[in-house]
LUMVEX-73616 format. One line per 8 residues: number of its first residue (from 1); their letters; for each residue x, y, z of C-alpha. Coordinates in steps of 0.001 Angstrom, whole numbers, plus 500000, padded with zeros to 6 digits. Layout:
# residues N
NUM = A = X:Y:Z; ...
This chain:
# residues 256
1 = MHNDIAAS = 032570:976447:922212; 033520:978060:925503; 031045:980884:924902; 028231:978367:924540; 029055:976920:927957; 029377:980329:929600; 025985:981344:928196; 024209:978187:929349
9 = PVRSQVTA = 021422:978633:931901; 023305:976872:934677; 022426:979509:937230; 018719:978756:936848; 019370:975022:937372; 021190:975258:940708; 020492:976653:944168; 021627:980110:945227
17 = EEWQVRTE = 024067:978440:947620; 025624:976354:944855; 025892:979379:942580; 027735:981282:945307; 030275:978458:945647; 030578:978248:941852; 031398:981958:941743; 034009:981688:944492
25 = LAAAYRLV = 035577:978579:942939; 035756:980248:939517; 037409:983209:941234; 040006:980897:942773; 040825:979417:939357; 041238:982898:937873; 043424:984022:940783; 045633:980940:940433
33 = AHFGWDDL = 046133:981934:936780; 046682:985583:937726; 049457:984712:940169; 051075:982326:937674; 050427:979153:939676; 048648:977324:936847; 050128:974536:934730; 048291:974778:931404
41 = IFTHISAR = 045052:972765:931922; 046508:970588:934697; 046047:970661:938490; 042707:971300:940118; 040613:973099:942683; 037484:971318:943902; 034604:972466:946079; 031818:970538:947770
49 = VPGHDDQF = 028279:971404:946653; 026394:972911:949625; 023838:970479:951028; 025247:967532:949073; 028218:965880:950758; 028755:963540:947791; 028683:966169:945030; 031623:968322:943960
57 = LINPYGML = 032547:971066:941523; 035787:970796:939548; 037368:972288:936440; 036335:971200:932954; 039396:969258:931789; 040662:971116:928745; 040019:974702:929810; 042802:977022:930886
65 = FEEITASS = 042248:978391:934370; 041979:981902:932932; 038914:980751:930940; 036935:979114:933739; 033604:980612:934768; 030994:979769:937375; 028825:978112:934709; 031591:976050:933127
73 = LVKVDHEG = 032546:974190:936316; 031639:970499:936173; 029460:968992:938918; 030414:965380:939671; 029459:962649:942130; 031842:960898:944537; 033147:958736:941678; 033853:961673:939384
81 = VPLMETEY = 030857:961080:937102; 029361:964349:935741; 025873:965115:937078; 025052:967824:934536; 025607:967883:930789; 029100:969029:929806; 031326:968885:926747; 034393:968311:928935
89 = DVNPAGFV = 035992:965395:930735; 037143:965288:934337; 040845:964663:934967; 040981:961256:936692; 044263:962006:938469; 042804:965181:939889; 039696:963551:941206; 041544:960705:942939
97 = IHSAIHEA = 043387:963210:945122; 040442:965486:945754; 037804:962831:946372; 040028:961132:948938; 040354:964303:950993; 036707:965326:950674; 035605:961863:951799; 037959:961702:954785
105 = RPEVQCVL = 037503:965309:955895; 033774:966194:955813; 034489:969681:957160; 036626:970494:954100; 034722:972390:951423; 037631:973162:949091; 040846:971407:948026; 043472:973245:945957
113 = HTHTPHGV = 046428:971584:944208; 049267:973197:942231; 052425:972305:940292; 054275:975616:940630; 058026:975643:939880; 058888:976847:943386; 056473:974419:945045; 057757:971443:943068
121 = AVSAQEEG = 061343:972520:943699; 060815:972554:947472; 058888:969277:947284; 061985:967698:945722; 064257:968819:948575; 064900:966221:951265; 064364:968695:954128; 061220:970155:952575
129 = LLPISQQS = 060096:973601:953689; 062690:975326:955837; 061955:977785:958692; 063737:980695:957065; 060992:983281:956490; 058049:984797:958301; 055837:983279:955610; 057166:979780:956396
137 = IFPLARLA = 056197:979728:960074; 052458:979524:959373; 052452:976355:957232; 055283:974848:959306; 053091:974965:962407; 051172:972005:960929; 052640:970990:957588; 052225:967447:956221
145 = YHAYEGVA = 054129:965480:953557; 053116:962655:951207; 055632:960486:949346; 055506:960355:945556; 053742:957291:944130; 053563:958300:940474; 050668:960064:938757; 047699:959875:941127
153 = LHDEEKPR = 045489:957482:939177; 044909:954658:941646; 042433:954400:944503; 044981:952359:946494; 046897:955577:947167; 043920:957268:948832; 044313:955877:952379; 048019:956735:952445
161 = LVADLGRS = 047358:960251:951180; 044624:960789:953765; 046762:959364:956582; 049672:961638:955695; 047453:964729:955509; 045861:963956:958881; 044214:967084:960298; 046546:969452:958463
169 = NQLILRNH = 045308:971886:955823; 048649:972180:954023; 050443:969288:952315; 053628:969002:950289; 053348:966184:947750; 056955:964995:947394; 058388:965487:943866; 054954:966682:942769
177 = GLLTCGRS = 053639:969952:944189; 051539:971626:946854; 048054:971017:948236; 045879:973008:950619; 042338:972584:951881; 039888:974544:953986; 036363:975100:955221; 035842:977543:952361
185 = VADAFMAM = 037333:978405:949001; 038852:981486:950617; 040543:979419:953343; 042099:976999:950851; 043274:979814:948592; 044872:981883:951340; 046592:978783:952742; 048061:978178:949286
193 = YTLERACQ = 049123:981803:948944; 051186:981564:952132; 052656:978133:951335; 053542:979090:947765; 055144:982346:948872; 057218:980513:951503; 058477:978090:948821; 059314:980924:946451
201 = IQILAQAG = 061294:982736:949143; 063160:979536:950020; 064331:978922:946454; 065413:982559:946102; 067292:982463:949405; 069060:979239:948470; 069998:980669:945088; 071900:983453:946853
209 = GARLSMIP = 074402:980908:948142; 074737:982409:951630; 074270:980436:954847; 070611:980539:955889; 069312:981726:959259; 066753:979358:960820; 063749:980550:962854; 063515:979006:966356
217 = ASIIADAA = 060928:976283:966925; 059379:978321:969762; 058291:980999:967280; 056797:978411:964919; 054858:976884:967836; 053129:980256:968362; 052369:980790:964668; 048618:980114:964935
225 = NQSRQVTK = 048235:982771:967618; 050330:985218:965605; 048184:984574:962527; 044993:985387:964429; 046506:988680:965558; 047708:989622:962069; 044305:988915:960461; 042351:990568:963296
233 = GKGSGLAW = 040657:987224:963926; 039062:987279:960455; 041367:984679:958918; 040998:984447:955137; 038004:986800:955327; 040350:989762:955663; 042163:989460:952306; 039726:987400:950179
241 = PSLLRKLD = 037199:990231:949533; 040017:992439:948225; 041044:989687:945806; 037461:989441:944537; 037420:993210:944019; 040620:992858:942008; 039002:990207:939807; 035933:992396:939351
249 = RIAPDYKN = 038275:995002:937852; 040451:992788:935659; 038327:989721:934779; 034684:990151:935827; 033512:987417:933448; 034482:984760:936030; 030953:985274:937402; 029305:984190:934129
């Protein structure tokens, strides 16, 4: 069944710009699986269709992230209704979260949400992410939190979620997981990489049982400037191409 979808002539039905975003979004799904951030078929990464502010691409609900291809992504409208024929459903909980952010933040092209063990573990801690690692200073410079309201199925939660996110691109969903967004798929993915790594380090450090050393607030306040220096001003564009080259070696069918 999956092969039928992958072989469908989707590429001929969409613009070159949409196909490029489909390819990058499929790459993000594969990389999430590669790094072990997936949760069976659950959680989501969405991307806005270029030139259509009210159209989005999201995973076919029922596929593992390691199976997703550019062609298999589902195009939906602002209510989550598929705009092209598909055998798959759209996860309603996923679209509530993603549609709220896309609607409130028109500059955001991609929203990425995970349920990783380390991310959920930190989300359950009262103090949240601690300033104990170099990786932590970058999200901490502008990290947001949203209280748990149960499985995200209800539109009433949208305004509270949006208000808590504000202008941040990194959000910890209390007792739930992590969320990042960005002006591109690459931006959202690299933001998640840093946030996830900071959470992983925190849980490992706490497991050691020793007293933790906290990074001064003055260093965190300069994190954005430090990030620009580290990435040579290229931001996510420095590492993202290398990740795509990695996928081209290990799972090139994401482009199908």
